[in-house]
Jmol script that loads the backbone (N, CA, C; Angstrom):
load data "model"
ATOM      1  N   MET A   1      32.726  37.151 -16.840  1.00  0.00           N
ATOM      2  CA  MET A   1      33.861  37.986 -16.498  1.00  0.00           C
ATOM      3  C   MET A   1      33.727  39.341 -17.169  1.00  0.00           C
ATOM      4  N   LEU A   2      33.246  39.332 -18.433  1.00  0.00           N
ATOM      5  CA  LEU A   2      33.061  40.598 -19.135  1.00  0.00           C
ATOM      6  C   LEU A   2      32.053  41.489 -18.416  1.00  0.00           C
ATOM      7  N   ALA A   3      30.955  40.899 -17.990  1.00  0.00           N
ATOM      8  CA  ALA A   3      29.919  41.678 -17.308  1.00  0.00           C
ATOM      9  C   ALA A   3      30.434  42.222 -15.984  1.00  0.00           C
ATOM     10  N   LEU A   4      31.130  41.397 -15.216  1.00  0.00           N
ATOM     11  CA  LEU A   4      31.658  41.849 -13.933  1.00  0.00           C
ATOM     12  C   LEU A   4      32.723  42.928 -14.117  1.00  0.00           C
ATOM     13  N   ASN A   5      33.565  42.756 -15.114  1.00  0.00           N
ATOM     14  CA  ASN A   5      34.585  43.755 -15.400  1.00  0.00           C
ATOM     15  C   ASN A   5      33.941  45.082 -15.810  1.00  0.00           C
ATOM     16  N   TYR A   6      32.898  45.006 -16.645  1.00  0.00           N
ATOM     17  CA  TYR A   6      32.190  46.215 -17.065  1.00  0.00           C
ATOM     18  C   TYR A   6      31.617  46.939 -15.846  1.00  0.00           C
ATOM     19  N   VAL A   7      30.959  46.184 -14.974  1.00  0.00           N
ATOM     20  CA  VAL A   7      30.359  46.780 -13.781  1.00  0.00           C
ATOM     21  C   VAL A   7      31.436  47.406 -12.905  1.00  0.00           C
ATOM     22  N   ALA A   8      32.540  46.715 -12.716  1.00  0.00           N
ATOM     23  CA  ALA A   8      33.627  47.239 -11.877  1.00  0.00           C
ATOM     24  C   ALA A   8      34.164  48.559 -12.431  1.00  0.00           C
ATOM     25  N   GLN A   9      34.294  48.644 -13.731  1.00  0.00           N
ATOM     26  CA  GLN A   9      34.856  49.844 -14.346  1.00  0.00           C
ATOM     27  C   GLN A   9      33.862  50.991 -14.466  1.00  0.00           C
ATOM     28  N   ASN A  10      32.603  50.674 -14.726  1.00  0.00           N
ATOM     29  CA  ASN A  10      31.637  51.722 -15.045  1.00  0.00           C
ATOM     30  C   ASN A  10      30.595  52.003 -13.976  1.00  0.00           C
ATOM     31  N   HIS A  11      30.457  51.112 -13.022  1.00  0.00           N
ATOM     32  CA  HIS A  11      29.463  51.307 -11.964  1.00  0.00           C
ATOM     33  C   HIS A  11      30.040  50.909 -10.609  1.00  0.00           C
ATOM     34  N   PRO A  12      31.006  51.671 -10.125  1.00  0.00           N
ATOM     35  CA  PRO A  12      31.654  51.307  -8.854  1.00  0.00           C
ATOM     36  C   PRO A  12      30.691  51.302  -7.670  1.00  0.00           C
ATOM     37  N   GLU A  13      29.529  51.917  -7.833  1.00  0.00           N
ATOM     38  CA  GLU A  13      28.534  51.930  -6.755  1.00  0.00           C
ATOM     39  C   GLU A  13      27.771  50.610  -6.654  1.00  0.00           C
ATOM     40  N   CYS A  14      27.900  49.762  -7.661  1.00  0.00           N
ATOM     41  CA  CYS A  14      27.184  48.489  -7.686  1.00  0.00           C
ATOM     42  C   CYS A  14      27.729  47.553  -6.612  1.00  0.00           C
ATOM     43  N   GLU A  15      26.823  46.961  -5.861  1.00  0.00           N
ATOM     44  CA  GLU A  15      27.232  46.033  -4.802  1.00  0.00           C
ATOM     45  C   GLU A  15      27.484  44.632  -5.349  1.00  0.00           C
ATOM     46  N   ARG A  16      26.574  44.140  -6.172  1.00  0.00           N
ATOM     47  CA  ARG A  16      26.681  42.795  -6.741  1.00  0.00           C
ATOM     48  C   ARG A  16      25.932  42.739  -8.060  1.00  0.00           C
ATOM     49  N   LEU A  17      26.350  41.803  -8.905  1.00  0.00           N
ATOM     50  CA  LEU A  17      25.687  41.572 -10.173  1.00  0.00           C
ATOM     51  C   LEU A  17      25.064  40.184 -10.136  1.00  0.00           C
ATOM     52  N   ASP A  18      23.737  40.144 -10.183  1.00  0.00           N
ATOM     53  CA  ASP A  18      23.033  38.865 -10.191  1.00  0.00           C
ATOM     54  C   ASP A  18      22.973  38.337 -11.620  1.00  0.00           C
ATOM     55  N   PHE A  19      22.910  37.026 -11.751  1.00  0.00           N
ATOM     56  CA  PHE A  19      22.870  36.369 -13.053  1.00  0.00           C
ATOM     57  C   PHE A  19      21.542  35.636 -13.216  1.00  0.00           C
ATOM     58  N   LEU A  20      20.820  35.967 -14.280  1.00  0.00           N
ATOM     59  CA  LEU A  20      19.581  35.275 -14.607  1.00  0.00           C
ATOM     60  C   LEU A  20      19.900  34.189 -15.621  1.00  0.00           C
ATOM     61  N   VAL A  21      19.466  32.976 -15.353  1.00  0.00           N
ATOM     62  CA  VAL A  21      19.636  31.879 -16.310  1.00  0.00           C
ATOM     63  C   VAL A  21      18.296  31.181 -16.465  1.00  0.00           C
ATOM     64  N   GLU A  22      18.074  30.658 -17.648  1.00  0.00           N
ATOM     65  CA  GLU A  22      16.821  29.959 -17.887  1.00  0.00           C
ATOM     66  C   GLU A  22      16.794  28.650 -17.114  1.00  0.00           C
ATOM     67  N   ARG A  23      15.706  28.416 -16.414  1.00  0.00           N
ATOM     68  CA  ARG A  23      15.503  27.169 -15.688  1.00  0.00           C
ATOM     69  C   ARG A  23      15.414  26.045 -16.713  1.00  0.00           C
ATOM     70  N   ASN A  24      16.338  25.075 -16.613  1.00  0.00           N
ATOM     71  CA  ASN A  24      16.398  24.045 -17.648  1.00  0.00           C
ATOM     72  C   ASN A  24      16.916  22.722 -17.070  1.00  0.00           C
ATOM     73  N   GLY A  25      16.243  22.224 -16.063  1.00  0.00           N
ATOM     74  CA  GLY A  25      16.552  20.910 -15.507  1.00  0.00           C
ATOM     75  C   GLY A  25      17.994  20.732 -15.075  1.00  0.00           C
ATOM     76  N   LYS A  26      18.606  19.668 -15.557  1.00  0.00           N
ATOM     77  CA  LYS A  26      19.960  19.291 -15.147  1.00  0.00           C
ATOM     78  C   LYS A  26      20.991  20.348 -15.549  1.00  0.00           C
ATOM     79  N   ILE A  27      20.769  21.008 -16.682  1.00  0.00           N
ATOM     80  CA  ILE A  27      21.703  22.052 -17.124  1.00  0.00           C
ATOM     81  C   ILE A  27      21.794  23.160 -16.089  1.00  0.00           C
ATOM     82  N   THR A  28      20.666  23.492 -15.470  1.00  0.00           N
ATOM     83  CA  THR A  28      20.669  24.512 -14.416  1.00  0.00           C
ATOM     84  C   THR A  28      21.578  24.088 -13.270  1.00  0.00           C
ATOM     85  N   ASP A  29      21.580  22.812 -12.938  1.00  0.00           N
ATOM     86  CA  ASP A  29      22.464  22.320 -11.879  1.00  0.00           C
ATOM     87  C   ASP A  29      23.933  22.510 -12.261  1.00  0.00           C
ATOM     88  N   TYR A  30      24.268  22.261 -13.525  1.00  0.00           N
ATOM     89  CA  TYR A  30      25.645  22.464 -13.981  1.00  0.00           C
ATOM     90  C   TYR A  30      26.036  23.937 -13.896  1.00  0.00           C
ATOM     91  N   ILE A  31      25.116  24.800 -14.281  1.00  0.00           N
ATOM     92  CA  ILE A  31      25.394  26.241 -14.233  1.00  0.00           C
ATOM     93  C   ILE A  31      25.568  26.683 -12.778  1.00  0.00           C
ATOM     94  N   LYS A  32      24.755  26.148 -11.879  1.00  0.00           N
ATOM     95  CA  LYS A  32      24.901  26.473 -10.448  1.00  0.00           C
ATOM     96  C   LYS A  32      26.291  26.070  -9.962  1.00  0.00           C
ATOM     97  N   SER A  33      26.737  24.899 -10.357  1.00  0.00           N
ATOM     98  CA  SER A  33      28.065  24.424  -9.959  1.00  0.00           C
ATOM     99  C   SER A  33      29.149  25.350 -10.500  1.00  0.00           C
ATOM    100  N   PHE A  34      29.008  25.747 -11.757  1.00  0.00           N
ATOM    101  CA  PHE A  34      29.948  26.690 -12.367  1.00  0.00           C
ATOM    102  C   PHE A  34      29.948  28.012 -11.600  1.00  0.00           C
ATOM    103  N   HIS A  35      28.762  28.521 -11.284  1.00  0.00           N
ATOM    104  CA  HIS A  35      28.623  29.780 -10.561  1.00  0.00           C
ATOM    105  C   HIS A  35      29.287  29.697  -9.183  1.00  0.00           C
ATOM    106  N   ASP A  36      29.113  28.558  -8.517  1.00  0.00           N
ATOM    107  CA  ASP A  36      29.704  28.370  -7.191  1.00  0.00           C
ATOM    108  C   ASP A  36      31.228  28.483  -7.217  1.00  0.00           C
ATOM    109  N   GLY A  37      31.848  28.165  -8.344  1.00  0.00           N
ATOM    110  CA  GLY A  37      33.303  28.210  -8.452  1.00  0.00           C
ATOM    111  C   GLY A  37      33.863  29.496  -9.025  1.00  0.00           C
ATOM    112  N   LEU A  38      33.001  30.484  -9.313  1.00  0.00           N
ATOM    113  CA  LEU A  38      33.483  31.713  -9.945  1.00  0.00           C
ATOM    114  C   LEU A  38      34.515  32.456  -9.106  1.00  0.00           C
ATOM    115  N   GLY A  39      34.297  32.533  -7.802  1.00  0.00           N
ATOM    116  CA  GLY A  39      35.248  33.238  -6.938  1.00  0.00           C
ATOM    117  C   GLY A  39      36.646  32.656  -7.029  1.00  0.00           C
ATOM    118  N   ASP A  40      36.732  31.343  -6.927  1.00  0.00           N
ATOM    119  CA  ASP A  40      38.030  30.675  -7.039  1.00  0.00           C
ATOM    120  C   ASP A  40      38.627  30.861  -8.434  1.00  0.00           C
ATOM    121  N   ALA A  41      37.763  30.825  -9.450  1.00  0.00           N
ATOM    122  CA  ALA A  41      38.250  30.996 -10.826  1.00  0.00           C
ATOM    123  C   ALA A  41      38.850  32.382 -11.022  1.00  0.00           C
ATOM    124  N   PHE A  42      38.160  33.404 -10.543  1.00  0.00           N
ATOM    125  CA  PHE A  42      38.686  34.765 -10.699  1.00  0.00           C
ATOM    126  C   PHE A  42      39.973  34.963  -9.907  1.00  0.00           C
ATOM    127  N   ASN A  43      40.052  34.350  -8.736  1.00  0.00           N
ATOM    128  CA  ASN A  43      41.305  34.403  -7.973  1.00  0.00           C
ATOM    129  C   ASN A  43      42.427  33.753  -8.766  1.00  0.00           C
ATOM    130  N   GLY A  44      42.141  32.602  -9.358  1.00  0.00           N
ATOM    131  CA  GLY A  44      43.140  31.887 -10.159  1.00  0.00           C
ATOM    132  C   GLY A  44      43.551  32.638 -11.407  1.00  0.00           C
ATOM    133  N   LEU A  45      42.649  33.442 -11.953  1.00  0.00           N
ATOM    134  CA  LEU A  45      42.949  34.231 -13.148  1.00  0.00           C
ATOM    135  C   LEU A  45      43.605  35.565 -12.814  1.00  0.00           C
ATOM    136  N   GLY A  46      43.866  35.778 -11.535  1.00  0.00           N
ATOM    137  CA  GLY A  46      44.498  37.034 -11.124  1.00  0.00           C
ATOM    138  C   GLY A  46      43.525  38.198 -11.093  1.00  0.00           C
ATOM    139  N   ARG A  47      42.231  37.919 -10.926  1.00  0.00           N
ATOM    140  CA  ARG A  47      41.219  38.973 -10.875  1.00  0.00           C
ATOM    141  C   ARG A  47      40.394  38.886  -9.589  1.00  0.00           C
ATOM    142  N   PRO A  48      41.062  38.849  -8.433  1.00  0.00           N
ATOM    143  CA  PRO A  48      40.303  38.777  -7.179  1.00  0.00           C
ATOM    144  C   PRO A  48      39.446  40.021  -6.940  1.00  0.00           C
ATOM    145  N   ASP A  49      39.757  41.098  -7.666  1.00  0.00           N
ATOM    146  CA  ASP A  49      38.987  42.333  -7.533  1.00  0.00           C
ATOM    147  C   ASP A  49      37.541  42.186  -8.005  1.00  0.00           C
ATOM    148  N   LEU A  50      37.248  41.143  -8.757  1.00  0.00           N
ATOM    149  CA  LEU A  50      35.894  40.946  -9.265  1.00  0.00           C
ATOM    150  C   LEU A  50      35.032  40.065  -8.353  1.00  0.00           C
ATOM    151  N   THR A  51      35.653  39.346  -7.444  1.00  0.00           N
ATOM    152  CA  THR A  51      34.908  38.354  -6.660  1.00  0.00           C
ATOM    153  C   THR A  51      33.803  38.973  -5.808  1.00  0.00           C
ATOM    154  N   HIS A  52      34.023  40.174  -5.292  1.00  0.00           N
ATOM    155  CA  HIS A  52      32.993  40.788  -4.438  1.00  0.00           C
ATOM    156  C   HIS A  52      31.742  41.177  -5.224  1.00  0.00           C
ATOM    157  N   LEU A  53      31.834  41.206  -6.548  1.00  0.00           N
ATOM    158  CA  LEU A  53      30.687  41.584  -7.382  1.00  0.00           C
ATOM    159  C   LEU A  53      29.808  40.400  -7.776  1.00  0.00           C
ATOM    160  N   ILE A  54      30.274  39.193  -7.514  1.00  0.00           N
ATOM    161  CA  ILE A  54      29.503  38.008  -7.919  1.00  0.00           C
ATOM    162  C   ILE A  54      28.237  37.930  -7.079  1.00  0.00           C
ATOM    163  N   GLY A  55      27.105  38.115  -7.749  1.00  0.00           N
ATOM    164  CA  GLY A  55      25.816  38.067  -7.073  1.00  0.00           C
ATOM    165  C   GLY A  55      25.190  36.698  -7.145  1.00  0.00           C
ATOM    166  N   GLU A  56      23.893  36.677  -6.965  1.00  0.00           N
ATOM    167  CA  GLU A  56      23.149  35.416  -6.966  1.00  0.00           C
ATOM    168  C   GLU A  56      22.949  34.876  -8.372  1.00  0.00           C
ATOM    169  N   LEU A  57      22.774  33.585  -8.455  1.00  0.00           N
ATOM    170  CA  LEU A  57      22.357  32.936  -9.687  1.00  0.00           C
ATOM    171  C   LEU A  57      20.855  32.700  -9.541  1.00  0.00           C
ATOM    172  N   LEU A  58      20.084  33.275 -10.450  1.00  0.00           N
ATOM    173  CA  LEU A  58      18.634  33.218 -10.347  1.00  0.00           C
ATOM    174  C   LEU A  58      18.038  32.474 -11.544  1.00  0.00           C
ATOM    175  N   PRO A  59      17.678  31.211 -11.372  1.00  0.00           N
ATOM    176  CA  PRO A  59      17.014  30.480 -12.460  1.00  0.00           C
ATOM    177  C   PRO A  59      15.612  31.058 -12.679  1.00  0.00           C
ATOM    178  N   VAL A  60      15.303  31.399 -13.924  1.00  0.00           N
ATOM    179  CA  VAL A  60      14.013  32.008 -14.254  1.00  0.00           C
ATOM    180  C   VAL A  60      13.362  31.251 -15.399  1.00  0.00           C
ATOM    181  N   GLY A  61      12.089  31.502 -15.611  1.00  0.00           N
ATOM    182  CA  GLY A  61      11.351  30.864 -16.697  1.00  0.00           C
ATOM    183  C   GLY A  61      11.620  31.519 -18.038  1.00  0.00           C
ATOM    184  N   LYS A  62      11.127  30.881 -19.102  1.00  0.00           N
ATOM    185  CA  LYS A  62      11.322  31.372 -20.466  1.00  0.00           C
ATOM    186  C   LYS A  62      10.663  32.722 -20.707  1.00  0.00           C
ATOM    187  N   ASP A  63       9.744  33.120 -19.849  1.00  0.00           N
ATOM    188  CA  ASP A  63       9.043  34.374 -20.056  1.00  0.00           C
ATOM    189  C   ASP A  63       9.877  35.601 -19.696  1.00  0.00           C
ATOM    190  N   ARG A  64      11.065  35.402 -19.134  1.00  0.00           N
ATOM    191  CA  ARG A  64      11.926  36.529 -18.778  1.00  0.00           C
ATOM    192  C   ARG A  64      12.743  36.958 -19.991  1.00  0.00           C
ATOM    193  N   VAL A  65      12.627  38.205 -20.371  1.00  0.00           N
ATOM    194  CA  VAL A  65      13.289  38.723 -21.575  1.00  0.00           C
ATOM    195  C   VAL A  65      14.799  38.493 -21.552  1.00  0.00           C
ATOM    196  N   PRO A  66      15.509  38.800 -20.465  1.00  0.00           N
ATOM    197  CA  PRO A  66      16.972  38.580 -20.504  1.00  0.00           C
ATOM    198  C   PRO A  66      17.355  37.127 -20.747  1.00  0.00           C
ATOM    199  N   ALA A  67      16.592  36.194 -20.195  1.00  0.00           N
ATOM    200  CA  ALA A  67      16.906  34.776 -20.393  1.00  0.00           C
ATOM    201  C   ALA A  67      16.688  34.389 -21.848  1.00  0.00           C
ATOM    202  N   GLN A  68      15.649  34.911 -22.465  1.00  0.00           N
ATOM    203  CA  GLN A  68      15.378  34.614 -23.869  1.00  0.00           C
ATOM    204  C   GLN A  68      16.460  35.202 -24.766  1.00  0.00           C
ATOM    205  N   ALA A  69      16.881  36.435 -24.481  1.00  0.00           N
ATOM    206  CA  ALA A  69      17.918  37.079 -25.297  1.00  0.00           C
ATOM    207  C   ALA A  69      19.219  36.283 -25.212  1.00  0.00           C
ATOM    208  N   ALA A  70      19.580  35.846 -24.025  1.00  0.00           N
ATOM    209  CA  ALA A  70      20.803  35.055 -23.855  1.00  0.00           C
ATOM    210  C   ALA A  70      20.674  33.715 -24.571  1.00  0.00           C
ATOM    211  N   ASP A  71      19.492  33.124 -24.514  1.00  0.00           N
ATOM    212  CA  ASP A  71      19.249  31.841 -25.167  1.00  0.00           C
ATOM    213  C   ASP A  71      19.453  31.967 -26.682  1.00  0.00           C
ATOM    214  N   VAL A  72      18.908  33.028 -27.267  1.00  0.00           N
ATOM    215  CA  VAL A  72      19.050  33.253 -28.710  1.00  0.00           C
ATOM    216  C   VAL A  72      20.517  33.467 -29.073  1.00  0.00           C
ATOM    217  N   LEU A  73      21.220  34.272 -28.279  1.00  0.00           N
ATOM    218  CA  LEU A  73      22.635  34.521 -28.540  1.00  0.00           C
ATOM    219  C   LEU A  73      23.438  33.223 -28.469  1.00  0.00           C
ATOM    220  N   CYS A  74      23.194  32.426 -27.455  1.00  0.00           N
ATOM    221  CA  CYS A  74      23.915  31.152 -27.312  1.00  0.00           C
ATOM    222  C   CYS A  74      23.593  30.207 -28.461  1.00  0.00           C
ATOM    223  N   TRP A  75      22.336  30.176 -28.892  1.00  0.00           N
ATOM    224  CA  TRP A  75      21.948  29.308 -29.999  1.00  0.00           C
ATOM    225  C   TRP A  75      22.710  29.692 -31.260  1.00  0.00           C
ATOM    226  N   HIS A  76      22.740  30.997 -31.566  1.00  0.00           N
ATOM    227  CA  HIS A  76      23.453  31.443 -32.766  1.00  0.00           C
ATOM    228  C   HIS A  76      24.950  31.161 -32.652  1.00  0.00           C
ATOM    229  N   SER A  77      25.514  31.383 -31.474  1.00  0.00           N
ATOM    230  CA  SER A  77      26.946  31.136 -31.284  1.00  0.00           C
ATOM    231  C   SER A  77      27.274  29.659 -31.454  1.00  0.00           C
ATOM    232  N   ALA A  78      26.447  28.789 -30.899  1.00  0.00           N
ATOM    233  CA  ALA A  78      26.680  27.349 -31.018  1.00  0.00           C
ATOM    234  C   ALA A  78      26.565  26.905 -32.473  1.00  0.00           C
ATOM    235  N   ARG A  79      25.595  27.418 -33.181  1.00  0.00           N
ATOM    236  CA  ARG A  79      25.422  27.045 -34.594  1.00  0.00           C
ATOM    237  C   ARG A  79      26.611  27.511 -35.425  1.00  0.00           C
ATOM    238  N   ALA A  80      27.160  28.679 -35.094  1.00  0.00           N
ATOM    239  CA  ALA A  80      28.304  29.195 -35.858  1.00  0.00           C
ATOM    240  C   ALA A  80      29.530  28.312 -35.670  1.00  0.00           C
ATOM    241  N   ARG A  81      29.614  27.637 -34.528  1.00  0.00           N
ATOM    242  CA  ARG A  81      30.767  26.782 -34.251  1.00  0.00           C
ATOM    243  C   ARG A  81      30.593  25.378 -34.814  1.00  0.00           C
ATOM    244  N   THR A  82      29.406  25.082 -35.320  1.00  0.00           N
ATOM    245  CA  THR A  82      29.137  23.753 -35.882  1.00  0.00           C
ATOM    246  C   THR A  82      28.553  23.918 -37.285  1.00  0.00           C
ATOM    247  N   PRO A  83      29.372  24.430 -38.220  1.00  0.00           N
ATOM    248  CA  PRO A  83      28.836  24.718 -39.559  1.00  0.00           C
ATOM    249  C   PRO A  83      28.270  23.495 -40.267  1.00  0.00           C
ATOM    250  N   HIS A  84      28.744  22.307 -39.932  1.00  0.00           N
ATOM    251  CA  HIS A  84      28.217  21.103 -40.579  1.00  0.00           C
ATOM    252  C   HIS A  84      26.753  20.843 -40.206  1.00  0.00           C
ATOM    253  N   LEU A  85      26.263  21.481 -39.137  1.00  0.00           N
ATOM    254  CA  LEU A  85      24.865  21.333 -38.739  1.00  0.00           C
ATOM    255  C   LEU A  85      23.975  22.447 -39.283  1.00  0.00           C
ATOM    256  N   MET A  86      24.589  23.430 -39.934  1.00  0.00           N
ATOM    257  CA  MET A  86      23.835  24.577 -40.416  1.00  0.00           C
ATOM    258  C   MET A  86      23.327  24.355 -41.837  1.00  0.00           C
ATOM    259  N   ASP A  87      22.108  24.821 -42.085  1.00  0.00           N
ATOM    260  CA  ASP A  87      21.608  24.800 -43.456  1.00  0.00           C
ATOM    261  C   ASP A  87      21.790  26.206 -44.047  1.00  0.00           C
ATOM    262  N   ALA A  88      21.407  26.382 -45.286  1.00  0.00           N
ATOM    263  CA  ALA A  88      21.615  27.663 -45.976  1.00  0.00           C
ATOM    264  C   ALA A  88      20.911  28.812 -45.260  1.00  0.00           C
ATOM    265  N   ALA A  89      19.708  28.566 -44.730  1.00  0.00           N
ATOM    266  CA  ALA A  89      18.977  29.622 -44.021  1.00  0.00           C
ATOM    267  C   ALA A  89      19.720  30.035 -42.752  1.00  0.00           C
ATOM    268  N   ASP A  90      20.265  29.050 -42.024  1.00  0.00           N
ATOM    269  CA  ASP A  90      21.048  29.361 -40.823  1.00  0.00           C
ATOM    270  C   ASP A  90      22.251  30.224 -41.182  1.00  0.00           C
ATOM    271  N   ILE A  91      22.934  29.858 -42.238  1.00  0.00           N
ATOM    272  CA  ILE A  91      24.136  30.588 -42.651  1.00  0.00           C
ATOM    273  C   ILE A  91      23.780  32.026 -43.004  1.00  0.00           C
ATOM    274  N   ARG A  92      22.680  32.230 -43.728  1.00  0.00           N
ATOM    275  CA  ARG A  92      22.259  33.592 -44.082  1.00  0.00           C
ATOM    276  C   ARG A  92      21.937  34.403 -42.826  1.00  0.00           C
ATOM    277  N   ARG A  93      21.186  33.793 -41.900  1.00  0.00           N
ATOM    278  CA  ARG A  93      20.814  34.504 -40.673  1.00  0.00           C
ATOM    279  C   ARG A  93      22.046  34.874 -39.857  1.00  0.00           C
ATOM    280  N   PHE A  94      22.933  33.900 -39.666  1.00  0.00           N
ATOM    281  CA  PHE A  94      24.100  34.176 -38.843  1.00  0.00           C
ATOM    282  C   PHE A  94      25.036  35.163 -39.535  1.00  0.00           C
ATOM    283  N   SER A  95      25.180  35.051 -40.832  1.00  0.00           N
ATOM    284  CA  SER A  95      26.026  35.970 -41.573  1.00  0.00           C
ATOM    285  C   SER A  95      25.526  37.400 -41.409  1.00  0.00           C
ATOM    286  N   ALA A  96      24.223  37.596 -41.550  1.00  0.00           N
ATOM    287  CA  ALA A  96      23.646  38.937 -41.381  1.00  0.00           C
ATOM    288  C   ALA A  96      23.865  39.436 -39.958  1.00  0.00           C
ATOM    289  N   LEU A  97      23.672  38.557 -38.987  1.00  0.00           N
ATOM    290  CA  LEU A  97      23.853  38.937 -37.584  1.00  0.00           C
ATOM    291  C   LEU A  97      25.308  39.283 -37.295  1.00  0.00           C
ATOM    292  N   SER A  98      26.236  38.529 -37.856  1.00  0.00           N
ATOM    293  CA  SER A  98      27.658  38.741 -37.561  1.00  0.00           C
ATOM    294  C   SER A  98      28.199  40.033 -38.164  1.00  0.00           C
ATOM    295  N   GLN A  99      27.525  40.576 -39.166  1.00  0.00           N
ATOM    296  CA  GLN A  99      27.992  41.803 -39.807  1.00  0.00           C
ATOM    297  C   GLN A  99      27.507  43.063 -39.099  1.00  0.00           C
ATOM    298  N   LYS A 100      26.595  42.922 -38.182  1.00  0.00           N
ATOM    299  CA  LYS A 100      26.066  44.086 -37.472  1.00  0.00           C
ATOM    300  C   LYS A 100      27.068  44.535 -36.417  1.00  0.00           C
ATOM    301  N   LYS A 101      27.278  45.823 -36.357  1.00  0.00           N
ATOM    302  CA  LYS A 101      28.211  46.356 -35.369  1.00  0.00           C
ATOM    303  C   LYS A 101      27.590  46.366 -33.982  1.00  0.00           C
ATOM    304  N   GLY A 102      26.271  46.467 -33.935  1.00  0.00           N
ATOM    305  CA  GLY A 102      25.596  46.487 -32.641  1.00  0.00           C
ATOM    306  C   GLY A 102      25.857  47.775 -31.888  1.00  0.00           C
ATOM    307  N   ARG A 103      25.348  47.823 -30.708  1.00  0.00           N
ATOM    308  CA  ARG A 103      25.590  48.987 -29.855  1.00  0.00           C
ATOM    309  C   ARG A 103      25.456  48.548 -28.413  1.00  0.00           C
ATOM    310  N   PHE A 104      26.120  49.264 -27.569  1.00  0.00           N
ATOM    311  CA  PHE A 104      26.063  48.957 -26.149  1.00  0.00           C
ATOM    312  C   PHE A 104      25.090  49.939 -25.521  1.00  0.00           C
ATOM    313  N   GLU A 105      24.171  49.426 -24.756  1.00  0.00           N
ATOM    314  CA  GLU A 105      23.182  50.288 -24.130  1.00  0.00           C
ATOM    315  C   GLU A 105      22.951  49.834 -22.703  1.00  0.00           C
ATOM    316  N   VAL A 106      22.967  50.784 -21.799  1.00  0.00           N
ATOM    317  CA  VAL A 106      22.678  50.491 -20.405  1.00  0.00           C
ATOM    318  C   VAL A 106      21.184  50.665 -20.208  1.00  0.00           C
ATOM    319  N   ILE A 107      20.539  49.630 -19.695  1.00  0.00           N
ATOM    320  CA  ILE A 107      19.112  49.685 -19.427  1.00  0.00           C
ATOM    321  C   ILE A 107      18.924  50.049 -17.962  1.00  0.00           C
ATOM    322  N   GLY A 108      18.244  51.154 -17.749  1.00  0.00           N
ATOM    323  CA  GLY A 108      18.034  51.646 -16.387  1.00  0.00           C
ATOM    324  C   GLY A 108      16.829  51.024 -15.719  1.00  0.00           C
ATOM    325  N   GLU A 109      16.666  51.340 -14.457  1.00  0.00           N
ATOM    326  CA  GLU A 109      15.570  50.782 -13.659  1.00  0.00           C
ATOM    327  C   GLU A 109      14.205  51.172 -14.235  1.00  0.00           C
ATOM    328  N   GLU A 110      14.081  52.426 -14.718  1.00  0.00           N
ATOM    329  CA  GLU A 110      12.815  52.855 -15.320  1.00  0.00           C
ATOM    330  C   GLU A 110      12.482  52.023 -16.551  1.00  0.00           C
ATOM    331  N   ASP A 111      13.500  51.739 -17.375  1.00  0.00           N
ATOM    332  CA  ASP A 111      13.291  50.917 -18.575  1.00  0.00           C
ATOM    333  C   ASP A 111      12.818  49.518 -18.207  1.00  0.00           C
ATOM    334  N   ILE A 112      13.426  48.941 -17.195  1.00  0.00           N
ATOM    335  CA  ILE A 112      13.062  47.589 -16.765  1.00  0.00           C
ATOM    336  C   ILE A 112      11.627  47.573 -16.232  1.00  0.00           C
ATOM    337  N   THR A 113      11.266  48.599 -15.464  1.00  0.00           N
ATOM    338  CA  THR A 113       9.904  48.690 -14.946  1.00  0.00           C
ATOM    339  C   THR A 113       8.903  48.801 -16.095  1.00  0.00           C
ATOM    340  N   GLU A 114       9.239  49.617 -17.098  1.00  0.00           N
ATOM    341  CA  GLU A 114       8.354  49.773 -18.255  1.00  0.00           C
ATOM    342  C   GLU A 114       8.224  48.461 -19.028  1.00  0.00           C
ATOM    343  N   LEU A 115       9.343  47.778 -19.272  1.00  0.00           N
ATOM    344  CA  LEU A 115       9.304  46.495 -19.965  1.00  0.00           C
ATOM    345  C   LEU A 115       8.476  45.476 -19.191  1.00  0.00           C
ATOM    346  N   SER A 116       8.649  45.459 -17.887  1.00  0.00           N
ATOM    347  CA  SER A 116       7.909  44.527 -17.049  1.00  0.00           C
ATOM    348  C   SER A 116       6.411  44.784 -17.167  1.00  0.00           C
ATOM    349  N   GLY A 117       6.014  46.053 -17.148  1.00  0.00           N
ATOM    350  CA  GLY A 117       4.605  46.406 -17.292  1.00  0.00           C
ATOM    351  C   GLY A 117       4.053  45.998 -18.645  1.00  0.00           C
ATOM    352  N   LEU A 118       4.862  46.198 -19.702  1.00  0.00           N
ATOM    353  CA  LEU A 118       4.425  45.806 -21.040  1.00  0.00           C
ATOM    354  C   LEU A 118       4.233  44.301 -21.143  1.00  0.00           C
ATOM    355  N   LEU A 119       5.169  43.544 -20.568  1.00  0.00           N
ATOM    356  CA  LEU A 119       5.056  42.085 -20.602  1.00  0.00           C
ATOM    357  C   LEU A 119       3.830  41.604 -19.827  1.00  0.00           C
ATOM    358  N   ARG A 120       3.597  42.222 -18.669  1.00  0.00           N
ATOM    359  CA  ARG A 120       2.436  41.824 -17.869  1.00  0.00           C
ATOM    360  C   ARG A 120       1.132  42.098 -18.610  1.00  0.00           C
ATOM    361  N   SER A 121       1.055  43.268 -19.253  1.00  0.00           N
ATOM    362  CA  SER A 121      -0.191  43.595 -19.959  1.00  0.00           C
ATOM    363  C   SER A 121      -0.369  42.685 -21.184  1.00  0.00           C
ATOM    364  N   LYS A 122       0.727  42.317 -21.832  1.00  0.00           N
ATOM    365  CA  LYS A 122       0.652  41.434 -22.986  1.00  0.00           C
ATOM    366  C   LYS A 122       0.201  40.026 -22.556  1.00  0.00           C
ATOM    367  N   ASN A 123       0.696  39.568 -21.396  1.00  0.00           N
ATOM    368  CA  ASN A 123       0.374  38.231 -20.914  1.00  0.00           C
ATOM    369  C   ASN A 123      -0.920  38.200 -20.094  1.00  0.00           C
ATOM    370  N   GLY A 124      -1.512  39.368 -19.861  1.00  0.00           N
ATOM    371  CA  GLY A 124      -2.753  39.429 -19.104  1.00  0.00           C
ATOM    372  C   GLY A 124      -2.596  39.167 -17.627  1.00  0.00           C
ATOM    373  N   THR A 125      -1.391  39.445 -17.098  1.00  0.00           N
ATOM    374  CA  THR A 125      -1.161  39.220 -15.657  1.00  0.00           C
ATOM    375  C   THR A 125      -0.986  40.521 -14.934  1.00  0.00           C
TER     376      THR A 125
END
end "model"
wireframe off; spacefill off
backbone 0.3
color backbone group
């Protein structure tokens, strides 16, 4: 919802926002089911204005940078919610990460093309 809202507010020329998710067996099926219900969910939340922006769900391999970044973020978020499973090293890592203000950056098509070329040359493809 955050991503769709951002696109609606800042990129009105955007037709749809596709979602990349890591291909992960049965979990991918659950995510597909969730994605299929997004339109109804946004209508129920009083945000029908976002439904036209819901793009495709694209399961991708681990070699895709966006899928890896999301995976790392989800891992850290899950660990933060289960402190009894965290060891001292986890706590230090998450604590340092949680104190960063971060920054918002829009990655343009040229940046994506450059990253793609770098990944291909690194992987020898």
